[in-house]
C-alpha positions in Angstrom: 31.7 -25.9 6.4 27.8 -27.4 7.0 26.7 -23.8 6.4 24.0 -23.8 3.9 23.5 -21.2 1.3 21.5 -19.9 -1.3 22.5 -18.2 -4.0 20.2 -16.1 -6.1 21.1 -15.1 -9.7 19.3 -12.7 -11.3 17.0 -12.7 -14.8 19.2 -12.1 -17.4 16.9 -9.9 -19.7 16.5 -6.4 -18.4 13.1 -5.3 -18.4 13.4 -2.3 -22.0 11.4 0.4 -21.4 9.0 1.6 -24.3 10.0 5.6 -25.7 6.1 6.6 -26.7 5.0 6.0 -23.3 4.5 9.2 -21.6 5.8 8.1 -17.8 5.1 11.7 -16.1 1.5 11.3 -17.1 1.2 7.9 -15.5 3.0 9.5 -12.5 0.5 12.2 -11.6 -2.2 9.5 -12.2 -0.9 7.5 -9.7 -0.4 10.0 -6.8 -3.9 11.3 -7.6 -5.3 7.7 -7.4 -3.5 7.5 -4.5 -4.8 10.5 -2.6 -8.2 9.1 -4.3 -7.6 5.8 -2.3 -6.7 8.5 1.5 -9.9 10.3 0.7 -11.8 6.5 0.5 -10.2 5.2 3.1 -11.2 8.5 5.3 -14.8 8.8 4.3 -15.3 4.8 5.3 -13.9 4.9 8.5 -15.2 8.2 9.4 -19.0 7.0 8.6 -18.9 4.3 11.0 -17.3 6.4 13.5 -13.8 5.4 13.7 -10.6 8.1 13.0 -9.0 7.8 10.6 -5.4 6.7 10.1 -6.4 5.0 12.6 -4.2 5.0 16.1 -2.4 1.0 16.4 -1.5 1.0 20.1 2.0 -1.2 21.1 0.8 -4.7 21.1 -0.8 -4.2 18.1 -4.0 -4.7 18.5 -7.2 -3.5 16.7 -10.1 -3.2 17.9 -12.7 -5.3 15.3 -15.2 -4.9 17.8 -15.8 -0.8 17.2 -16.0 -1.9 13.7 -19.5 -3.5 14.7 -21.1 -1.8 17.6 -23.3 0.2 15.1 
């Protein structure tokens, strides 16, 4: 019918997860790391006088000049 079709084929070998890794510890570390990054972003935003999390307008524009006012 004249239509271009892109066929995606999955990789033949599936990933095998090792059994000697404690995934609950890795999950706890990831949760801690996400919380730490949120706190660092909060401190950086409030340090330059911006509110965190940033509120975007409907046009999704961000006033970059406000960062360099200090």
